[in-house]
gemmi code that builds the backbone of each chain (N, CA, C; Angstrom):
import gemmi

chains = {
    "A": [
        ("MET", (140.585, 118.218, 143.819), (141.400, 118.234, 143.626), (141.049, 119.358, 142.366)),
        ("ASN", (139.669, 119.566, 142.326), (139.928, 120.773, 140.748), (139.406, 121.844, 141.620)),
        ("ALA", (139.518, 121.969, 142.886), (139.796, 123.006, 144.298), (141.214, 124.120, 144.053)),
        ("GLU", (141.941, 122.974, 143.956), (143.306, 123.759, 143.785), (143.332, 124.940, 143.432)),
        ("PRO", (144.451, 125.805, 144.389), (144.244, 127.268, 143.171), (145.155, 127.080, 141.817)),
        ("ALA", (145.483, 127.694, 141.637), (146.063, 127.408, 139.986), (147.575, 127.604, 140.653)),
        ("HIS", (147.492, 128.844, 141.315), (149.411, 129.760, 142.057), (149.774, 128.371, 142.273)),
        ("LYS", (149.505, 126.754, 143.071), (149.762, 125.630, 143.885), (150.073, 124.909, 142.919)),
        ("LEU", (149.549, 124.740, 141.567), (149.931, 123.742, 140.956), (151.474, 124.645, 139.809)),
        ("GLU", (151.274, 125.591, 140.515), (152.219, 126.032, 139.387), (153.585, 126.352, 140.416)),
        ("GLU", (153.612, 126.139, 141.781), (154.840, 125.526, 142.576), (154.670, 124.420, 142.281)),
        ("THR", (153.886, 123.294, 142.234), (154.524, 122.256, 142.935), (154.848, 121.251, 141.499)),
        ("ALA", (155.173, 122.427, 140.221), (155.183, 121.541, 138.922), (156.958, 121.610, 139.095)),
        ("PRO", (157.567, 120.283, 138.318), (158.877, 120.385, 137.939), (159.535, 121.003, 137.216)),
        ("ALA", (160.582, 122.452, 137.240), (160.738, 123.358, 136.913), (162.173, 122.614, 135.909)),
        ("PRO", (162.128, 123.668, 134.922), (161.923, 123.272, 133.369), (162.742, 122.275, 132.477)),
        ("LYS", (162.920, 121.384, 132.378), (164.445, 120.834, 131.788), (165.495, 122.398, 130.238)),
        ("PRO", (166.938, 121.877, 130.884), (166.695, 123.095, 129.450), (167.319, 122.261, 128.283)),
        ("ALA", (166.723, 123.079, 127.224), (166.491, 122.672, 126.157), (167.341, 121.883, 125.654)),
        ("GLY", (167.237, 120.363, 125.302), (168.472, 119.490, 124.637), (169.114, 118.922, 125.296)),
        ("VAL", (169.393, 118.090, 125.435), (170.601, 116.980, 125.959), (171.824, 118.040, 125.526)),
        ("ALA", (173.362, 118.105, 126.156), (174.773, 118.105, 125.894), (175.050, 117.518, 125.834)),
        ("LEU", (175.626, 118.345, 124.369), (175.998, 116.969, 123.467), (177.825, 116.887, 123.958)),
        ("GLU", (178.468, 116.095, 123.364), (179.698, 116.024, 123.882), (180.406, 115.548, 122.389)),
        ("ASN", (181.441, 115.512, 122.701), (182.664, 116.460, 121.207), (182.305, 114.409, 120.811)),
        ("LYS", (181.456, 113.406, 120.486), (181.629, 112.247, 119.540), (181.404, 111.285, 118.783)),
        ("LEU", (181.888, 110.491, 118.375), (180.877, 110.546, 117.116), (180.391, 108.634, 116.834)),
        ("SER", (179.262, 108.939, 116.710), (178.482, 107.934, 117.016), (177.377, 107.190, 115.623)),
        ("MET", (177.994, 105.426, 114.719), (177.928, 105.552, 113.697), (177.762, 103.460, 113.685)),
        ("VAL", (176.162, 103.901, 112.315), (176.140, 102.803, 113.155), (176.877, 102.746, 110.983)),
        ("VAL", (177.303, 100.673, 111.056), (177.939, 99.540, 109.996), (176.684, 99.232, 109.813)),
        ("PHE", (175.483, 99.514, 108.946), (175.113, 99.050, 108.400), (175.121, 97.654, 107.124)),
        ("SER", (176.787, 98.501, 106.274), (176.629, 97.492, 105.315), (178.101, 96.817, 105.764)),
        ("GLY", (178.058, 95.299, 104.164), (179.043, 95.072, 104.733), (179.764, 94.518, 103.714)),
        ("ASP", (179.873, 95.493, 103.002), (180.706, 95.689, 101.969), (181.839, 96.519, 101.943)),
        ("LEU", (183.357, 96.100, 101.219), (184.477, 96.770, 101.137), (185.014, 97.947, 101.460)),
        ("ASP", (184.223, 98.656, 100.912), (184.477, 99.770, 100.325), (184.184, 101.342, 101.554)),
        ("LYS", (183.793, 100.414, 101.752), (181.528, 100.934, 103.543), (182.615, 101.020, 104.171)),
        ("LEU", (182.816, 99.712, 104.523), (183.554, 99.839, 105.896), (185.819, 99.874, 106.144)),
        ("LEU", (185.810, 100.346, 104.572), (186.714, 101.373, 104.666), (186.299, 102.361, 105.157)),
        ("ALA", (185.796, 102.867, 104.153), (185.443, 104.348, 105.239), (184.651, 105.035, 106.225)),
        ("ALA", (184.113, 103.971, 106.537), (183.755, 103.853, 108.223), (185.131, 103.650, 109.080)),
        ("MET", (186.014, 102.666, 109.224), (187.473, 102.498, 109.987), (188.195, 104.238, 109.899)),
        ("ILE", (187.790, 105.038, 108.429), (188.691, 105.453, 108.469), (188.547, 107.051, 109.130)),
        ("ILE", (186.937, 106.890, 109.018), (186.481, 108.004, 109.811), (187.227, 108.282, 111.636)),
        ("ALA", (186.472, 106.484, 111.551), (186.669, 106.393, 112.951), (187.924, 107.109, 113.009)),
        ("THR", (188.935, 106.227, 112.947), (190.972, 105.705, 113.169), (190.544, 107.555, 113.184)),
        ("GLY", (189.583, 108.581, 112.082), (190.896, 109.753, 112.387), (190.027, 110.446, 112.563)),
        ("ALA", (188.724, 110.213, 113.564), (187.674, 110.958, 114.610), (188.249, 110.595, 116.181)),
        ("ALA", (188.790, 109.236, 116.629), (189.876, 109.201, 117.223), (191.036, 109.987, 117.282)),
        ("ALA", (191.745, 110.497, 116.518), (192.754, 110.518, 116.268), (191.773, 112.296, 117.370)),
        ("MET", (191.120, 112.845, 116.983), (190.924, 114.458, 116.762), (190.596, 114.601, 118.091)),
        ("GLY", (190.528, 113.229, 119.334), (190.198, 112.872, 119.811), (189.084, 113.094, 120.532)),
        ("MET", (188.340, 113.196, 120.011), (186.794, 112.514, 120.409), (185.940, 111.271, 120.367)),
        ("LYS", (184.966, 111.203, 121.477), (185.033, 109.867, 121.518), (184.145, 109.020, 119.923)),
        ("VAL", (184.767, 107.960, 119.865), (183.656, 107.268, 118.647), (183.140, 105.931, 119.597)),
        ("VAL", (181.698, 105.625, 119.251), (181.961, 104.092, 118.786), (180.690, 103.902, 117.382)),
        ("MET", (181.241, 103.686, 117.594), (180.609, 101.714, 116.313), (179.660, 100.863, 115.942)),
        ("PHE", (178.313, 101.071, 115.614), (177.561, 100.091, 115.876), (177.028, 99.274, 114.907)),
        ("PHE", (177.022, 98.240, 114.819), (177.162, 96.580, 114.008), (175.640, 95.743, 113.408)),
        ("THR", (175.795, 96.737, 112.833), (174.114, 96.551, 112.554), (173.937, 95.306, 110.941)),
        ("PHE", (173.598, 94.748, 111.089), (173.253, 94.476, 109.860), (173.154, 93.277, 109.008)),
        ("TRP", (173.765, 93.292, 107.173), (175.456, 92.972, 106.926), (176.829, 93.247, 107.593)),
        ("GLY", (176.492, 94.520, 108.341), (178.515, 94.792, 109.137), (178.672, 93.605, 109.800)),
        ("THR", (177.744, 93.788, 110.741), (178.240, 92.237, 111.328), (179.064, 91.139, 110.731)),
        ("ALA", (178.913, 90.627, 109.374), (178.734, 89.986, 109.234), (180.577, 89.615, 109.523)),
        ("ALA", (180.908, 91.468, 108.729), (182.005, 91.566, 108.622), (183.076, 91.997, 109.782)),
        ("LEU", (182.353, 91.320, 111.322), (183.023, 91.080, 112.152), (183.203, 90.068, 112.675)),
        ("ARG", (182.984, 88.972, 112.275), (183.617, 87.810, 111.644), (184.793, 86.757, 112.143)),
        ("ASP", (185.324, 85.978, 113.013), (186.579, 86.000, 112.377), (187.005, 85.100, 111.791)),
        ("ALA", (187.610, 84.332, 110.642), (187.912, 83.474, 109.604), (188.386, 82.360, 110.206)),
        ("LYS", (189.336, 82.628, 111.668), (189.363, 80.606, 111.897), (188.588, 80.460, 113.216)),
        ("LYS", (187.712, 81.376, 112.961), (187.421, 80.649, 114.716), (185.953, 79.855, 114.271)),
        ("LYS", (185.654, 78.781, 114.613), (184.561, 77.856, 114.210), (183.679, 77.540, 115.227)),
        ("VAL", (182.117, 77.551, 115.081), (181.495, 77.751, 115.961), (180.297, 75.816, 115.236)),
        ("ASP", (180.083, 75.505, 116.817), (179.641, 74.049, 115.994), (178.047, 74.632, 116.964)),
        ("GLY", (176.809, 73.629, 116.448), (175.697, 73.368, 117.018), (174.582, 74.770, 116.266)),
        ("LYS", (175.117, 74.928, 115.492), (174.268, 76.072, 114.535), (172.865, 74.876, 113.877)),
        ("ASP", (171.546, 75.814, 113.710), (171.099, 74.432, 112.728), (171.207, 74.832, 111.155)),
        ("PHE", (169.608, 74.551, 110.681), (170.643, 73.795, 109.263), (170.139, 75.936, 108.785)),
        ("MET", (169.118, 76.528, 108.389), (169.451, 78.196, 108.132), (170.192, 79.389, 108.483)),
        ("SER", (170.652, 78.988, 110.292), (171.671, 79.494, 110.258), (172.779, 79.388, 109.650)),
        ("LYS", (173.252, 77.279, 109.461), (174.670, 77.357, 108.886), (174.082, 77.872, 107.439)),
        ("MET", (173.010, 77.903, 106.563), (173.365, 78.576, 104.952), (173.670, 80.357, 105.183)),
        ("PHE", (172.955, 80.691, 105.913), (173.917, 82.217, 106.033), (174.798, 82.512, 106.332)),
        ("GLY", (175.868, 81.214, 107.694), (176.868, 81.041, 107.980), (177.581, 81.519, 106.584)),
        ("TRP", (177.266, 80.288, 105.428), (177.995, 80.230, 103.914), (177.994, 80.842, 103.259)),
        ("MET", (176.433, 81.677, 103.294), (176.861, 82.260, 102.488), (177.106, 84.473, 102.705)),
        ("LEU", (177.030, 84.123, 103.845), (177.371, 85.447, 104.059), (179.516, 85.718, 104.326)),
        ("PRO", (179.826, 87.047, 104.014), (181.447, 86.541, 104.236), (181.951, 86.455, 105.496)),
        ("LYS", (182.938, 85.862, 105.409), (183.300, 84.692, 106.561), (184.924, 86.121, 107.672)),
        ("GLY", (183.990, 86.971, 107.872), (185.083, 87.667, 108.549), (185.733, 89.548, 107.251)),
        ("ARG", (185.848, 90.453, 107.692), (186.057, 91.965, 106.687), (187.358, 91.661, 105.090)),
        ("ASN", (187.900, 90.299, 106.046), (189.288, 90.284, 104.587), (188.167, 89.904, 103.326)),
        ("ALA", (186.489, 89.414, 103.059), (186.164, 88.662, 102.441), (185.158, 88.879, 102.094)),
        ("LEU", (185.272, 90.838, 102.323), (184.416, 91.416, 101.734), (184.240, 91.842, 100.369)),
        ("LYS", (183.578, 92.066, 99.403), (183.212, 92.377, 98.015), (183.370, 94.140, 97.978)),
        ("LEU", (183.455, 94.728, 97.154), (182.839, 96.082, 97.012), (182.185, 96.315, 96.691)),
        ("SER", (181.304, 97.136, 96.919), (180.338, 97.922, 96.101), (179.152, 97.499, 95.104)),
        ("GLN", (180.270, 98.789, 94.928), (180.352, 98.301, 92.562), (182.107, 98.304, 92.202)),
        ("MET", (181.138, 97.518, 90.778), (182.852, 97.441, 90.555), (183.735, 95.980, 90.654)),
        ("HIS", (182.191, 95.204, 91.272), (183.270, 93.733, 92.747), (183.706, 92.656, 91.124)),
        ("MET", (182.645, 92.632, 89.978), (183.685, 91.803, 88.487), (183.599, 90.467, 88.667)),
        ("GLY", (183.477, 89.814, 89.593), (183.196, 88.414, 90.076), (185.174, 88.366, 91.036)),
        ("GLY", (184.892, 89.560, 91.473), (186.317, 89.899, 91.915), (187.369, 90.703, 91.398)),
        ("MET", (187.857, 90.876, 90.439), (188.263, 91.067, 89.927), (188.563, 92.270, 90.305)),
        ("GLY", (187.617, 93.501, 90.580), (187.275, 95.346, 91.105), (188.224, 94.841, 92.664)),
        ("THR", (187.015, 94.275, 93.016), (188.393, 94.223, 93.976), (189.792, 93.580, 94.160)),
        ("ALA", (190.149, 93.513, 93.592), (191.233, 92.609, 93.910), (192.165, 93.705, 93.333)),
        ("MET", (191.509, 94.444, 92.177), (192.457, 95.036, 91.055), (192.233, 96.826, 93.257)),
        ("LEU", (191.528, 96.783, 93.609), (191.678, 98.201, 94.457), (192.406, 97.431, 96.026)),
        ("LYS", (192.368, 96.261, 96.357), (193.580, 95.753, 97.112), (194.678, 96.061, 96.527)),
        ("SER", (195.071, 95.661, 96.131), (196.579, 95.599, 94.931), (196.606, 97.170, 94.871)),
        ("LEU", (195.885, 97.949, 94.612), (195.644, 99.316, 94.502), (196.224, 99.761, 95.762)),
        ("MET", (195.878, 99.459, 97.269), (195.733, 100.127, 98.410), (197.002, 99.003, 99.021)),
        ("LYS", (197.977, 98.305, 97.942), (199.303, 98.215, 98.496), (200.054, 98.763, 98.009)),
        ("LYS", (199.372, 99.122, 96.440), (200.780, 100.273, 96.593), (201.363, 101.870, 96.306)),
        ("LYS", (199.343, 101.862, 96.700), (199.824, 103.248, 97.104), (200.061, 103.659, 98.662)),
        ("ASN", (199.912, 102.368, 99.627), (200.554, 102.688, 100.550), (198.870, 102.446, 101.841)),
        ("ALA", (198.033, 102.893, 101.367), (196.951, 102.272, 102.531), (196.618, 102.308, 103.160)),
        ("PRO", (195.953, 102.071, 104.723), (195.553, 100.570, 105.099), (195.028, 100.036, 104.635)),
        ("THR", (195.459, 98.747, 105.529), (194.117, 97.846, 104.876), (193.758, 97.541, 106.030)),
        ("LEU", (192.050, 97.081, 106.186), (190.626, 96.722, 106.901), (191.795, 96.460, 108.695)),
        ("ASP", (192.286, 95.307, 108.540), (193.429, 94.827, 109.632), (194.218, 95.257, 110.256)),
        ("GLN", (194.738, 96.517, 108.872), (195.672, 98.228, 110.579), (194.190, 98.477, 110.937)),
        ("LEU", (193.128, 98.999, 110.322), (192.185, 100.096, 110.596), (191.659, 99.922, 111.827)),
        ("PHE", (191.943, 98.784, 111.616), (190.876, 97.555, 113.074), (191.633, 97.385, 114.473)),
        ("ASP", (193.500, 97.408, 114.064), (194.451, 97.564, 115.286), (194.155, 99.357, 115.916)),
        ("ILE", (193.984, 99.910, 114.852), (194.701, 101.763, 115.011), (193.151, 101.830, 115.563)),
        ("ALA", (192.564, 100.650, 115.473), (190.713, 101.523, 116.058), (190.963, 101.027, 117.978)),
        ("ALA", (191.619, 100.579, 117.638), (191.838, 99.590, 119.454), (192.442, 100.326, 119.843)),
        ("GLN", (193.842, 100.690, 119.473), (194.805, 101.849, 120.146), (194.084, 102.625, 120.768)),
        ("LEU", (193.298, 103.730, 119.848), (193.027, 104.538, 120.464), (191.440, 104.238, 120.704)),
        ("GLY", (191.412, 103.368, 121.364), (190.576, 103.418, 121.490), (188.419, 103.089, 121.355)),
        ("VAL", (188.557, 103.008, 119.739), (186.783, 102.914, 119.608), (186.652, 101.811, 119.757)),
        ("GLU", (185.608, 102.579, 120.394), (184.092, 101.477, 120.541), (183.025, 100.430, 119.505)),
        ("ILE", (183.838, 99.716, 119.583), (182.561, 99.239, 118.952), (181.332, 98.204, 119.811)),
        ("LYS", (180.267, 97.810, 119.527), (179.305, 97.924, 119.835), (178.301, 97.120, 118.294)),
        ("VAL", (177.781, 95.478, 118.754), (176.786, 94.900, 117.794), (176.271, 94.419, 118.312)),
        ("CYS", (175.099, 94.627, 117.175), (173.898, 95.022, 117.626), (173.552, 93.267, 117.072)),
        ("GLU", (172.908, 92.844, 119.106), (172.229, 91.587, 118.669), (171.148, 90.639, 118.568)),
        ("MET", (170.562, 92.172, 118.279), (169.372, 91.780, 117.295), (169.615, 90.519, 115.715)),
        ("SER", (170.539, 91.462, 114.791), (171.066, 90.917, 113.651), (172.074, 89.408, 113.941)),
        ("MET", (172.755, 89.729, 114.749), (173.498, 88.264, 115.628), (172.187, 87.212, 115.345)),
        ("ASP", (171.832, 87.874, 116.107), (170.746, 86.537, 116.450), (169.773, 86.365, 115.159)),
        ("LEU", (169.540, 86.938, 114.075), (168.941, 86.497, 113.415), (169.895, 86.406, 112.335)),
        ("MET", (170.995, 86.244, 111.455), (171.480, 86.087, 110.533), (172.331, 84.944, 111.082)),
        ("GLY", (172.742, 84.473, 112.417), (172.961, 83.176, 112.978), (174.281, 82.891, 114.099)),
        ("PHE", (174.746, 84.308, 113.464), (176.151, 84.424, 114.301), (176.059, 83.850, 116.002)),
        ("LYS", (177.557, 83.925, 116.468), (177.677, 83.657, 117.718), (178.514, 84.246, 118.200)),
        ("HIS", (178.178, 84.607, 119.036), (179.898, 84.834, 120.018), (181.420, 85.139, 119.930)),
        ("GLU", (181.346, 83.499, 119.680), (182.532, 83.002, 119.774), (182.722, 82.465, 118.099)),
        ("GLU", (182.129, 83.303, 117.321), (182.681, 83.443, 116.150), (182.948, 85.573, 115.359)),
        ("ILE", (182.603, 86.217, 116.754), (182.957, 87.314, 116.234), (185.330, 87.810, 116.798)),
        ("ILE", (185.369, 88.539, 116.284), (187.065, 88.984, 117.029), (186.593, 89.971, 117.462)),
        ("ASP", (188.114, 89.400, 117.924), (188.601, 89.487, 119.140), (189.248, 90.692, 119.845)),
        ("TYR", (188.739, 91.969, 120.469), (188.301, 93.089, 120.238), (188.371, 93.409, 122.055)),
        ("PRO", (189.634, 94.447, 121.881), (189.505, 95.187, 123.035), (188.182, 95.758, 123.700)),
        ("ASN", (187.396, 96.336, 122.648), (186.486, 97.356, 123.196), (185.604, 97.114, 122.307)),
        ("ILE", (184.432, 95.762, 122.792), (183.824, 95.075, 122.152), (182.492, 94.599, 123.029)),
        ("ASP", (181.184, 95.142, 122.459), (179.853, 94.652, 122.985), (178.931, 94.100, 122.765)),
        ("TYR", (177.968, 92.911, 123.054), (176.647, 93.055, 122.298), (174.974, 93.728, 123.412)),
        ("VAL", (174.942, 94.502, 121.743), (173.775, 95.997, 122.106), (173.200, 95.589, 122.023)),
        ("GLY", (171.832, 96.667, 121.606), (170.343, 96.888, 121.372), (170.225, 97.340, 121.711)),
        ("VAL", (169.226, 98.683, 120.191), (169.131, 99.911, 119.545), (168.549, 100.975, 120.891)),
        ("ALA", (168.948, 100.643, 121.718), (168.466, 101.769, 123.144), (169.899, 102.237, 123.842)),
        ("THR", (171.308, 101.237, 122.907), (171.591, 102.003, 123.455), (172.774, 102.623, 122.297)),
        ("PHE", (172.691, 102.870, 121.298), (172.348, 103.360, 120.279), (172.162, 104.269, 120.559)),
        ("LEU", (170.447, 105.191, 120.557), (169.603, 106.127, 120.862), (170.394, 106.926, 121.727)),
        ("ALA", (170.537, 105.754, 123.716), (171.352, 106.479, 124.422), (173.110, 107.426, 123.727)),
        ("ASN", (173.660, 106.551, 123.375), (175.009, 106.848, 122.387), (174.657, 107.857, 121.772)),
        ("SER", (173.708, 107.987, 120.519), (174.089, 108.638, 119.904), (172.901, 110.198, 120.113)),
        ("GLY", (172.602, 109.868, 121.723), (170.854, 111.621, 121.176), (172.436, 112.036, 121.492)),
        ("LYS", (173.491, 111.952, 122.038), (174.582, 112.880, 123.058), (175.780, 112.447, 122.181)),
        ("SER", (176.061, 112.605, 120.295), (176.897, 113.249, 120.716), (176.833, 113.861, 119.709)),
        ("SER", (177.862, 114.831, 119.058), (177.773, 116.035, 118.087), (177.834, 115.801, 117.078)),
        ("ASN", (178.505, 113.999, 116.396), (178.742, 113.876, 114.910), (177.719, 112.061, 115.048)),
        ("GLN", (177.251, 112.301, 114.224), (176.302, 110.889, 113.981), (176.346, 110.385, 112.599)),
        ("LEU", (176.907, 109.294, 112.676), (176.699, 108.387, 110.326), (175.909, 107.531, 110.564)),
        ("PHE", (175.432, 107.185, 109.104), (174.726, 106.143, 109.197), (175.334, 105.129, 107.770)),
        ("ILE", (176.338, 104.299, 107.962), (177.509, 103.884, 106.462), (176.625, 102.603, 106.304)),
    ],
    "B": [
        ("MET", (212.584, 129.582, 104.341), (212.252, 129.109, 105.280), (212.584, 129.276, 106.752)),
        ("SER", (211.543, 128.396, 107.566), (211.428, 128.449, 109.019), (212.297, 127.879, 109.367)),
        ("ASP", (212.372, 129.232, 110.653), (213.006, 129.633, 111.796), (213.008, 128.632, 113.561)),
        ("ILE", (211.746, 128.429, 112.917), (210.891, 127.322, 113.961), (211.996, 126.073, 114.236)),
        ("ASN", (212.428, 126.322, 115.944), (212.900, 125.311, 116.672), (212.087, 124.077, 116.663)),
        ("ALA", (212.225, 123.027, 116.352), (211.293, 121.924, 116.595), (212.105, 121.197, 117.686)),
        ("ALA", (211.195, 120.028, 118.777), (212.329, 119.177, 119.386), (211.521, 117.611, 118.879)),
        ("LYS", (210.834, 117.860, 118.075), (211.045, 116.388, 117.249), (211.145, 116.107, 115.880)),
        ("VAL", (211.164, 115.675, 114.842), (211.122, 114.824, 113.550), (210.504, 114.132, 113.205)),
        ("LEU", (209.036, 113.863, 113.221), (207.722, 113.249, 113.295), (208.206, 112.881, 111.274)),
        ("ASP", (209.207, 111.700, 110.428), (209.075, 111.559, 109.080), (207.378, 110.567, 108.746)),
        ("LEU", (206.244, 111.161, 107.946), (205.411, 110.351, 107.743), (205.509, 110.542, 106.068)),
        ("LYS", (206.034, 110.352, 105.899), (206.112, 110.359, 104.139), (205.581, 108.864, 103.688)),
        ("GLY", (204.150, 109.484, 102.296), (204.116, 107.393, 101.608), (202.816, 107.300, 102.227)),
        ("LEU", (202.104, 107.339, 104.091), (201.431, 107.747, 104.171), (200.314, 108.724, 104.056)),
        ("PRO", (199.051, 107.897, 103.585), (197.977, 108.685, 103.168), (196.964, 108.603, 104.380)),
        ("CYS", (195.973, 109.007, 104.348), (194.835, 109.256, 105.370), (194.272, 107.945, 105.016)),
        ("PRO", (194.248, 107.409, 106.692), (194.547, 108.550, 107.699), (195.240, 108.652, 108.906)),
        ("MET", (196.695, 107.842, 108.032), (197.923, 107.963, 108.934), (197.811, 109.082, 109.621)),
        ("PRO", (198.538, 110.631, 108.566), (199.629, 110.820, 109.515), (198.473, 111.657, 110.579)),
        ("VAL", (197.455, 112.380, 110.204), (196.722, 112.802, 112.232), (197.090, 111.360, 112.957)),
        ("VAL", (196.590, 110.137, 112.453), (196.491, 109.532, 113.707), (197.807, 109.337, 113.568)),
        ("LYS", (198.765, 109.153, 113.689), (200.202, 108.841, 114.028), (200.662, 110.561, 114.265)),
        ("MET", (200.002, 111.378, 114.421), (200.328, 112.893, 114.940), (199.692, 112.493, 116.826)),
        ("SER", (198.266, 112.310, 116.246), (197.999, 112.096, 117.518), (198.833, 111.014, 118.697)),
        ("GLN", (199.305, 109.951, 118.136), (199.951, 109.081, 118.855), (201.305, 109.811, 119.773)),
        ("GLU", (201.959, 110.808, 118.408), (203.347, 111.344, 118.774), (202.893, 112.747, 118.961)),
        ("ILE", (201.970, 112.964, 119.476), (201.429, 114.423, 120.618), (202.357, 114.385, 122.068)),
        ("GLY", (201.633, 113.159, 122.475), (202.224, 113.798, 123.998), (203.357, 113.217, 124.525)),
        ("SER", (204.549, 112.815, 123.590), (205.562, 112.605, 123.225), (206.955, 113.498, 122.923)),
        ("VAL", (206.265, 114.858, 123.154), (206.609, 116.383, 123.667), (205.781, 116.532, 124.525)),
        ("ASN", (206.728, 118.255, 125.318), (206.206, 118.554, 126.256), (205.063, 119.921, 125.852)),
        ("VAL", (203.971, 120.266, 126.814), (203.544, 121.246, 125.965), (204.460, 122.271, 126.007)),
        ("GLY", (204.312, 123.114, 124.467), (204.838, 124.299, 123.774), (205.666, 124.098, 122.960)),
        ("ASP", (206.070, 122.747, 123.107), (207.357, 122.198, 122.480), (206.717, 122.137, 120.631)),
        ("VAL", (207.933, 122.244, 119.753), (206.967, 121.993, 118.218), (207.531, 120.860, 117.631)),
        ("ILE", (206.678, 120.272, 117.276), (206.805, 118.866, 115.929), (207.150, 119.033, 114.838)),
        ("GLU", (207.747, 118.310, 114.275), (208.020, 119.593, 112.771), (207.659, 118.372, 111.815)),
        ("VAL", (207.002, 117.959, 111.301), (206.591, 116.531, 110.125), (206.511, 116.968, 108.875)),
        ("HIS", (206.759, 115.508, 108.470), (206.889, 115.623, 107.443), (206.472, 114.584, 107.008)),
        ("THR", (205.820, 115.278, 105.772), (204.563, 114.728, 104.732), (204.385, 114.951, 103.549)),
        ("THR", (203.798, 113.241, 102.499), (203.509, 113.181, 101.236), (201.976, 113.402, 100.872)),
        ("ASP", (200.970, 114.264, 101.050), (200.018, 113.932, 101.718), (199.630, 114.898, 101.921)),
        ("PRO", (199.106, 115.309, 100.590), (198.875, 116.926, 99.561), (197.130, 117.774, 101.095)),
        ("GLY", (196.437, 116.199, 100.851), (195.634, 116.361, 101.883), (195.529, 116.843, 103.848)),
        ("SER", (196.639, 116.607, 103.853), (197.440, 116.620, 105.655), (197.384, 118.399, 105.648)),
        ("LEU", (197.441, 119.090, 104.504), (197.828, 120.748, 104.618), (196.498, 121.201, 104.950)),
        ("SER", (195.276, 121.050, 104.764), (193.945, 120.930, 105.425), (194.021, 120.235, 106.871)),
        ("ASP", (193.902, 118.999, 106.808), (193.989, 117.795, 107.820), (194.317, 118.198, 109.012)),
        ("PHE", (196.411, 118.569, 109.047), (196.120, 119.473, 110.500), (196.415, 120.205, 110.151)),
        ("PRO", (195.122, 121.452, 110.225), (194.779, 122.906, 111.487), (193.758, 122.269, 112.122)),
        ("ALA", (192.578, 121.645, 111.166), (191.536, 120.879, 111.085), (191.996, 120.243, 112.654)),
        ("TRP", (192.693, 119.359, 112.698), (192.966, 118.395, 113.549), (193.461, 119.169, 114.723)),
        ("ALA", (194.086, 120.493, 114.580), (194.789, 121.409, 115.941), (193.775, 122.030, 116.508)),
        ("GLU", (193.038, 122.786, 115.782), (191.858, 123.521, 116.058), (190.622, 122.335, 116.940)),
        ("THR", (190.642, 121.150, 116.557), (189.604, 119.759, 117.908), (190.713, 119.387, 118.633)),
        ("SER", (191.771, 119.488, 118.713), (192.851, 118.435, 119.520), (193.354, 119.539, 120.495)),
        ("GLY", (192.787, 120.933, 120.088), (193.548, 121.918, 121.443), (195.036, 122.337, 121.105)),
        ("ASN", (195.450, 122.065, 119.893), (196.755, 122.409, 119.583), (196.548, 123.311, 118.696)),
        ("GLU", (198.275, 123.710, 117.909), (198.291, 124.841, 117.055), (199.322, 124.049, 115.734)),
        ("VAL", (198.788, 124.736, 114.408), (200.332, 124.575, 113.852), (200.060, 126.004, 113.655)),
        ("LEU", (201.601, 126.349, 113.427), (202.559, 127.452, 113.403), (202.317, 127.941, 111.918)),
        ("ASP", (203.432, 126.789, 110.914), (203.874, 127.370, 110.048), (203.865, 125.906, 109.069)),
        ("THR", (203.297, 125.863, 107.989), (203.773, 124.769, 107.124), (204.489, 126.245, 105.591)),
        ("GLU", (205.596, 124.371, 104.766), (206.393, 124.664, 103.820), (206.532, 123.572, 102.699)),
        ("GLN", (205.922, 123.998, 101.496), (205.867, 124.211, 101.101), (206.624, 124.356, 99.503)),
        ("GLY", (206.851, 123.353, 98.837), (207.500, 123.507, 97.411), (208.761, 122.887, 97.345)),
        ("GLY", (208.932, 121.526, 98.305), (210.671, 121.029, 97.943), (209.247, 119.319, 98.056)),
        ("GLU", (210.466, 118.368, 98.335), (209.910, 117.493, 98.085), (208.507, 116.496, 98.581)),
        ("PHE", (208.531, 117.078, 99.965), (208.070, 116.770, 100.706), (207.234, 117.860, 101.404)),
        ("ILE", (205.577, 118.365, 101.982), (205.772, 119.211, 102.778), (205.937, 118.894, 104.754)),
        ("LYS", (206.742, 119.841, 104.770), (206.671, 120.197, 106.392), (205.370, 120.981, 107.072)),
        ("ILE", (205.328, 120.614, 108.245), (204.245, 121.534, 109.174), (205.027, 121.189, 110.293)),
        ("PHE", (205.034, 122.453, 111.016), (205.328, 122.963, 112.592), (203.535, 122.709, 112.957)),
        ("VAL", (203.741, 121.846, 114.142), (202.532, 121.565, 115.562), (203.352, 121.338, 116.624)),
        ("LYS", (202.423, 123.134, 117.449), (202.926, 123.224, 118.459), (202.386, 122.812, 120.005)),
        ("ARG", (202.647, 120.774, 120.709), (201.733, 121.215, 121.179), (201.123, 122.070, 122.701)),
        ("ASN", (199.734, 122.654, 121.983), (200.097, 123.134, 123.406), (198.577, 122.582, 124.571)),
        ("SER", (198.487, 120.888, 124.421), (197.186, 120.564, 125.366), (197.950, 119.515, 125.760)),
    ],
}
model = gemmi.Model(1)
for chain_id, residues in chains.items():
    chain = gemmi.Chain(chain_id)
    for i, (resn, *xyz) in enumerate(residues, 1):
        res = gemmi.Residue()
        res.name, res.seqid = resn, gemmi.SeqId(i, " ")
        for name, pos in zip(("N", "CA", "C"), xyz):
            atom = gemmi.Atom()
            atom.name, atom.element = name, gemmi.Element(name[0])
            atom.pos, atom.b_iso = gemmi.Position(*pos), 0.0
            res.add_atom(atom)
        chain.add_residue(res)
    model.add_chain(chain)
structure = gemmi.Structure()
structure.add_model(model)
structure.setup_entities()
């Protein structure tokens, strides 16, 4: 092997890859928070981006997964810790609190009434619009497992998947825009 | 006053962000390429949002009118 001449090595070496990956007009967003205000911001950016013709993928992880629970769905067969988590964490997007000024529920109620007065879209409406515009939702399987959530208690959404970190990285690596909320 | 001939009037008055651009993106396909939609909005953010939306989506804002009870934005479908 050592006898191989230098020019031979050059010939067999693979062609250099072009620097970087071609970026798509795409938004990859991590929704880590389970706060009402932060989810509102995430949904407004996601629907806005989709309206601008961007592909949008939202990765819900950690506290964010609680926001995807369906308040109407009930699941059985959870162990004690999962039941405790299920009981302590918000049951769905309409049970979320503000990250600041919650004030025992008063601040959150005030914001909701202000939003209604100003005709701002609710989380329910934003999720509907996101579905219409083809926004993809991907849920971190590990967080689901950690919190003791089951797939059966997650909202019905046309474009929802359960994934791991590699799926996020494969998507974000090709995205022109990335956000962590 | 603008003398642009609009194929359609889109009433978005009273709708805050992000609804104006969301509705716009849903309605742009309802007119032919080259046609103009006249948008009526009360959201001041639309003044910068519509040109930004048009640039990204490959369409064009021809004209904007302010000063009345609402803002008029003339959007031409280019793609």
